C-alpha positions in Angstrom: 15.7 -29.7 -20.8 17.1 -28.1 -23.9 13.7 -27.1 -25.3 12.8 -25.4 -22.0 16.2 -23.6 -22.3 15.3 -22.4 -25.8 11.9 -21.4 -24.7 13.4 -19.1 -21.9 15.9 -17.7 -24.4 13.0 -16.8 -26.8 11.0 -15.1 -24.1 14.2 -13.3 -22.9 14.8 -12.0 -26.4 11.1 -10.9 -26.8 10.9 -9.2 -23.5 14.2 -7.2 -24.3 12.7 -6.2 -27.6 9.5 -4.9 -26.0 11.5 -3.3 -23.3 13.5 -1.3 -25.8 10.2 -0.4 -27.6 8.5 0.9 -24.4 11.5 2.9 -23.4 11.4 4.5 -26.9 7.8 5.4 -26.3 8.6 6.6 -22.8 11.4 8.8 -24.1 9.1 10.5 -26.5 6.5 11.2 -23.9 8.9 12.4 -21.2 9.0 16.1 -22.2 5.3 16.4 -21.9 4.5 18.8 -19.0 1.8 18.8 -16.1 -0.8 20.0 -18.6 -0.9 16.6 -20.3 -3.0 15.0 -17.4 -6.3 13.2 -17.5 -9.4 15.4 -17.6 -10.2 14.8 -13.9 -6.7 15.7 -12.8 -6.9 19.0 -14.6 -10.2 19.7 -13.1 -9.3 19.1 -9.4 -5.8 20.3 -9.6 -4.6 17.2 -7.9 -2.0 14.6 -8.9 -3.2 11.1 -10.1 -2.3 9.7 -6.7 -4.8 11.7 -5.0 -7.7 9.9 -6.7 -5.9 6.5 -7.6 -4.3 4.1 -5.0 -0.5 4.2 -5.4 -1.2 5.9 -8.8 -2.3 2.6 -10.1 -5.3 3.9 -12.2 -8.3 3.4 -12.3 -8.2 2.0 -8.6 -9.6 4.6 -6.3 -8.7 6.1 -3.1 -11.2 7.4 -0.5 -10.8 10.9 -2.1 -11.3 9.2 -5.6 -14.5 7.5 -4.3 -15.7 10.9 -3.0 -15.1 12.6 -6.3 -17.0 9.9 -8.1 -19.9 9.8 -5.7 -20.3 13.6 -5.8 -20.9 13.4 -9.5 -17.4 14.1 -10.9 -18.0 17.8 -9.9 -15.2 18.7 -7.5 -13.0 21.4 -8.9 -13.4 23.7 -11.7 -14.7 23.2 -15.3 -11.9 22.6 -17.7 -11.2 20.9 -21.1 -13.2 17.7 -20.6 -11.2 15.4 -22.8 -8.7 12.6 -22.2 -7.3 9.9 -24.3 -5.9 6.4 -23.4 -3.8 3.9 -25.2 -2.8 0.3 -24.5 0.1 -1.5 -26.1 0.2 -5.5 -25.3 2.3 -8.6 -25.8 1.1 -12.0 -25.0 3.1 -15.3 -25.2 1.2 -18.5 -24.6 3.3 -21.5 -23.2 1.8 -23.8 -25.8 -0.3 -21.8 -28.3 -3.3 -23.5 -29.9 -2.9 -23.9 -33.6 -3.9 -21.0 -35.6 -3.3 -18.4 -32.8 -2.5 -15.1 -34.4 -0.1 -12.5 -33.0 1.3 -14.7 -30.3 4.6 -13.2 -29.0 4.2 -10.1 -31.0 3.8 -6.4 -29.8 0.3 -5.1 -30.6 -1.5 -1.9 -30.2 -4.6 -3.3 -28.4 -7.1 -0.5 -27.8 -7.5 3.3 -27.7 -10.1 5.3 -25.9 -11.4 8.9 -26.0 -12.9 10.2 -22.8 -15.3 13.0 -22.4 -15.5 13.5 -18.8 -15.9 16.1 -16.0 -18.0 18.7 -14.4 -21.0 20.1 -16.1 -22.6 22.2 -13.3 -22.1 22.1 -9.5 -24.4 19.0 -9.3 -24.0 17.4 -12.8 -21.1 15.5 -14.2 -20.1 12.7 -16.5 -17.8 9.9 -17.4 -18.0 8.7 -20.9 -15.7 6.4 -22.9 -15.5 5.7 -26.6 -13.0 2.7 -27.3 -11.5 1.7 -30.6 -10.6 -2.0 -30.7 -7.7 -2.6 -33.2 -8.6 -6.3 -33.6 -12.4 -6.1 -33.5 -12.9 -8.2 -36.6 -10.9 -11.2 -37.8 -11.0 -11.1 -41.5 -10.1 -14.8 -41.9 -7.0 -14.2 -43.9 -4.6 -13.3 -41.1 -5.6 -9.6 -41.0 -7.9 -7.6 -38.8 -10.1 -4.7 -38.9 -10.6 -2.1 -36.1 -13.7 -0.7 -34.9 -15.1 1.9 -32.3 -18.0 1.6 -30.1 -19.5 3.1 -27.0 -17.8 1.9 -23.8 -18.5 2.7 -20.2 -20.9 5.6 -19.7 -22.0 7.2 -16.3 -24.0 10.5 -16.2 -24.8 11.7 -12.7 -26.7 14.3 -10.6 -25.4 14.4 -7.1 -25.6 16.5 -3.9 -23.5 16.6 -0.8 -25.0 17.8 2.5 -22.8 18.2 5.6 -23.8 19.4 8.9 -22.6 19.0 12.6 -24.0 15.5 13.0 -24.4 13.9 9.6 -22.7 13.6 6.1 -25.1 12.8 3.1 -24.2 12.1 -0.3 -27.0 11.2 -2.6 -27.5 11.2 -6.4 -28.7 9.5 -9.6 -26.8 7.7 -12.1 -27.7 7.1 -15.9 -25.2 4.4 -17.0 -24.8 1.5 -19.4 -23.0 -1.2 -17.3 -24.2 -2.6 -14.1 -21.8 -1.6 -11.2 -19.9 0.9 -13.4 -21.4 3.4 -11.2 -19.9 1.6 -8.0 -17.0 3.6 -6.1 -15.2 0.3 -5.1 -12.8 -1.6 -7.4 -13.9 -5.0 -6.0 -17.3 -4.3 -7.9 -17.8 -6.5 -11.0 -17.3 -3.6 -13.5 -13.9 -2.5 -12.0 -12.1 -5.5 -10.6 -10.6 -6.5 -13.8 -9.4 -3.4 -15.8 -6.1 -3.9 -17.6 -7.2 -3.8 -21.1 -6.1 -6.7 -23.5 -6.3 -7.1 -27.3 -9.2 -9.0 -28.8 -7.1 -11.8 -30.0 -6.7 -15.5 -29.4 -3.2 -15.0 -28.5 -4.6 -13.0 -25.5 -7.3 -15.3 -24.6 -5.4 -16.8 -21.5 -4.0 -13.6 -20.2 -5.0 -12.3 -16.9 -7.7 -9.8 -18.3 -9.5 -12.9 -19.7 -9.3 -15.1 -16.7 -12.6 -15.5 -14.7 -13.8 -12.3 -13.1 -17.2 -11.8 -11.2 -19.7 -10.2 -13.5 -23.4 -9.9 -14.3 -25.1 -12.0 -16.9 -26.9 -9.1 -18.5 -23.7 -7.8 -20.1 -22.9 -4.2 -20.8 -24.0 -1.6 -23.3 -27.4 -1.6 -21.8 -29.2 1.5 -20.3 -29.9 1.7 -16.5 -31.0 4.5 -14.1 -30.2 4.2 -10.4 -30.4 6.1 -7.3 -27.7 6.0 -4.6 -26.8 7.4 -1.2 -23.8 7.4 1.2 -24.4 8.2 4.7 -21.6 9.3 7.2 -19.1 7.7 5.1 -20.4 4.4 6.4 -23.4 3.1 4.6 -23.7 3.0 0.7 -26.9 1.8 -1.0 -27.9 1.9 -4.5 -31.0 0.6 -6.3 -31.8 0.8 -10.2 -33.1 -1.1 -13.1 -31.9 -1.6 -16.7 -33.4 -2.0 -20.3 -32.0 -2.4 -23.7 -29.9 0.5 -25.0 -32.0 1.4 -28.0 -34.2 4.3 -29.0 -33.4 7.4 -26.9 -30.5 5.4 -25.2 -29.1 4.1 -28.4 -26.0 6.3 -27.9 -25.1 3.9 -25.0 -24.6 1.0 -27.5 -23.4 3.0 -30.5 -21.1 1.0 -32.5 -22.2 -2.4 -31.2 -23.6 -4.6 -34.1 -27.3 -5.5 -33.6 -26.4 -9.1 -33.4 -24.0 -8.5 -30.7 -26.3 -6.3 -28.5 -27.6 -7.4 -25.1 -31.3 -7.0 -25.4 -33.5 -7.1 -22.2 -37.1 -7.7 -21.9 -38.8 -4.4 -20.7 -37.4 -2.2 -17.9 -37.9 -4.6 -15.0 -34.3 -5.7 -14.6 -33.4 -4.7 -11.1 -29.9 -4.1 -9.9 -28.9 -3.4 -6.2 -25.8 -2.7 -4.1 -25.3 -2.3 -0.4 -21.9 -1.7 1.3 -20.6 -0.8 4.8 -17.5 1.3 4.9 -15.1 2.5 7.7 -12.1 4.7 7.6 -9.5 5.1 10.4 -6.2 6.7 10.0 -4.5 5.4 6.9 -6.8 2.4 6.7 -10.1 2.0 5.1 -12.4 -1.1 4.8 -15.5 -2.0 2.9 -17.7 -5.2 2.8 -20.6 -5.3 0.6 -23.2 -7.2 -1.6 -24.7 -6.7 -4.9 -27.1 -8.5 -7.3 -29.2 -8.3 -10.4 -32.1 -10.2 -12.1 -32.0 -9.7 -15.8 -34.4 -11.0 -18.4 -32.2 -11.3 -21.6 -33.0 -12.5 -25.1 -30.6 -14.9 -26.6 -28.0 -13.2 -28.7 -29.1 -12.4 -32.3 -32.5 -13.9 -32.0 -36.1 -12.7 -32.7 -37.1 -10.7 -29.5 -40.8 -11.0 -30.4 -40.5 -14.9 -29.6 -40.8 -15.5 -25.8 -39.1 -18.9 -26.4 -35.8 -16.9 -27.0 -36.1 -15.3 -23.4 -33.8 -16.4 -20.6 -33.1 -15.1 -17.3 -29.9 -14.3 -15.2 -29.9 -14.2 -11.4 -26.7 -12.7 -9.8 -25.9 -12.5 -6.2 -22.3 -11.4 -5.0 -20.4 -10.4 -2.0 -17.2 -8.4 -1.9 -14.7 -6.7 0.4 -11.8 -4.2 0.0 -9.0 -3.1 2.4 -6.6 -0.2 1.7 -3.7 1.1 3.6 -2.5 4.4 2.1 0.3 6.3 3.8 3.3 7.4 1.8 5.4 5.9 0.6 3.3 2.5 1.0 -0.1 1.7 -0.7 -1.6 -1.7 0.1 -4.9 -2.9 -1.4 -6.6 -6.3 -0.8 -9.8 -7.2 -2.6 -12.1 -10.3 -2.5 -15.2 -10.8 -4.7 -17.4 -13.8 -5.1 -20.4 -13.9 -7.6 -23.1 -16.6 -8.0 -25.0 -16.7 -11.3 -28.0 -18.9 -11.8 -28.8 -19.1 -15.7 -32.3 -20.0 -16.7 -32.1 -20.9 -20.4 -34.8 -19.9 -22.9 -36.7 -22.8 -24.3 -35.0 -22.5 -27.5 -31.5 -22.4 -25.9 -32.3 -25.4 -23.8 -33.2 -27.5 -26.8 -36.8 -27.3 -26.3 -36.4 -28.4 -22.6 -38.2 -26.0 -20.5 -36.7 -24.9 -17.1 -33.2 -25.9 -17.9 -30.8 -24.1 -15.6 -27.0 -23.7 -14.7 -25.2 -22.5 -11.7 -21.9 -20.7 -12.1 -19.6 -19.5 -9.2 -16.6 -17.1 -9.7 -14.2 -16.2 -6.7 -11.5 -13.7 -7.2 -8.9 -12.5 -4.6 -6.1 -10.0 -5.2 -3.5 -8.2 -3.0 -1.3 -5.3 -4.4 1.6 -3.3 -2.9 2.9 0.1 -4.5 6.0 1.8 -3.2 6.4 5.6 -3.7 3.5 5.3 -6.3 6.2 4.0 -8.8 6.9 0.4 -8.1 4.4 -2.2 -7.5 3.2 -5.8 -7.7 0.3 -7.9 -7.1 -0.8 -11.5 -6.6 -4.4 -12.7 -7.8 -6.2 -16.0 -7.4 -9.0 -16.9 -9.7 -11.5 -19.8 -9.5 -14.6 -20.7 -11.4 -16.9 -23.7 -11.0 -20.5 -24.6 -11.8 -23.0 -26.9 -13.3 -22.8 -28.0 -17.1 -26.3 -28.7 -18.2 -25.9 -26.6 -21.3 -22.3 -25.5 -21.5 -18.6 -26.5 -21.4 -17.5 -27.4 -18.0 -16.5 -23.9 -16.5 -14.2 -25.2 -13.8 -11.0 -22.9 -14.2 -8.5 -21.9 -11.6 -5.0 -20.4 -11.2 -3.0 -17.5 -10.1 -1.7 -14.3 -11.8 1.6 -12.7 -10.7 2.3 -9.1 -11.7 4.9 -6.5 -11.4 4.4 -3.0 -12.6 6.3 0.4 -12.9 4.7 3.9 -13.0 7.5 6.1 -14.3 5.1 9.0 -14.8 1.7 9.4 -13.1 -0.1 8.7 -16.4 2.1 5.9 -17.6 1.9 2.4 -16.4 4.2 -0.6 -17.6 3.5 -4.1 -16.4 4.3 -7.8 -16.6 1.8 -10.5 -15.7 2.2 -14.2 -15.6 -1.0 -16.3 -15.4 -0.5 -19.8 -14.4 -3.4 -22.4 -14.8 -4.0 -25.3 -12.5 -7.3 -26.2 -14.1 -9.1 -25.2 -17.3 -12.6 -26.2 -18.6 -13.0 -28.8 -16.0 -9.6 -30.1 -15.0 -5.8 -30.2 -15.3 -6.3 -31.6 -18.9 -9.2 -30.8 -21.2 -10.4 -31.1 -24.8 -9.9 -28.0 -26.8 -13.2 -27.3 -28.5 -11.7 -25.9 -31.7 -9.1 -28.6 -32.5 -10.7 -31.4 -30.5 -7.3 -32.2 -29.1 -6.3 -32.9 -25.5 -4.4 -30.0 -23.8 -3.0 -29.5 -20.4 -4.2 -26.6 -18.4 -0.8 -25.3 -18.0 -0.4 -25.1 -21.7 -2.3 -22.0 -21.5 0.1 -20.3 -19.0 0.7 -16.8 -20.5 3.2 -14.0 -20.1 1.3 -10.9 -20.6 3.1 -7.4 -21.0 1.4 -4.1 -21.3 2.1 -0.5 -21.6 -0.9 1.9 -20.6 -1.0 5.6 -21.2 -3.6 8.1 -20.3 -3.4 11.7 -21.2 
């Protein structure tokens, strides 16, 4: 009991120290005027809450989704630059040996955005991110590194008449579903950035989220349409981000690049949406087939080529009527992995199935005070991998003191990790309890 009290006291002292630090940062930022808004807010002349549900960026409102689907072109051209920074703190209940920066405040990442209207029909969203802990030097120090992050270049048109409302367009992007307007999509459901550190490996941003086996920093072209604010459809295909598309993987080491076979790697999305009063509801499906070479291997050898088949369903409900904002999201993704002959140890046709479910509900009051509860669950077969079975809950509270500042606290509690309530840590080969990984995660997120 005494050890538990000491742990609680230590957490309390650390939270107080972080709170003082965040308040100091907030005090410095407080004099900034309305000109210090992200690029899209300057372009449209709207407050952040117009596009972001309850102000909790980057989650979109119906207006925000309309802005995105019309190619980021609403409003007038202005300075198309914004910056973002994230400060993190993570404390694992029982950190594994050798875990660096546990219970320390760290500057996690910073991003530069070049985004906004180019013409009445062309716009862009581009992000370049600096990872302060990209490289572990092995001596307790780390080196930072920048690389291309999410990119989305669009041509779009909006046609309205007495009977119909059409939005159609084309997106050139580097991450399947980054073009999607709903935050239950794979690229957007998990969006609080965390440091690339072992001390952050169990925080909510690292818990299971639905995703595509193709990975990001690839190059894809898709066409989409949104009919009568009801039916959304998108179809495209992806390839390796090299040659003319190498800017979409800039800064990513060759050994870490996701390399696809040819351009026949189709992605699709279909969603039904309905708005009534302060409510809006969406239910949809998405999928992708990607032929991907094993990381760091010879792409001229067909024995290094595997395949990912993803099929997902998702739904989102929002209620937005000041001073209340409620968002509920549900996403499920099934992934079949067909291993390359070499990855399968010479066994041809070796496959695994992976299933990820994620549910989240959030509430924001006066676009200032909010909280959320999320459930995550991952299961699957284990022919060629560690048992993926992982489940638990994340509890969150956050405060938005200004519309471009978000301060939050999350607590992720695991009931199962790598197969059960106890598991063997693959690094130390020692037994751990799933709840040893329970993590308090604090963040301060700024966008200007």
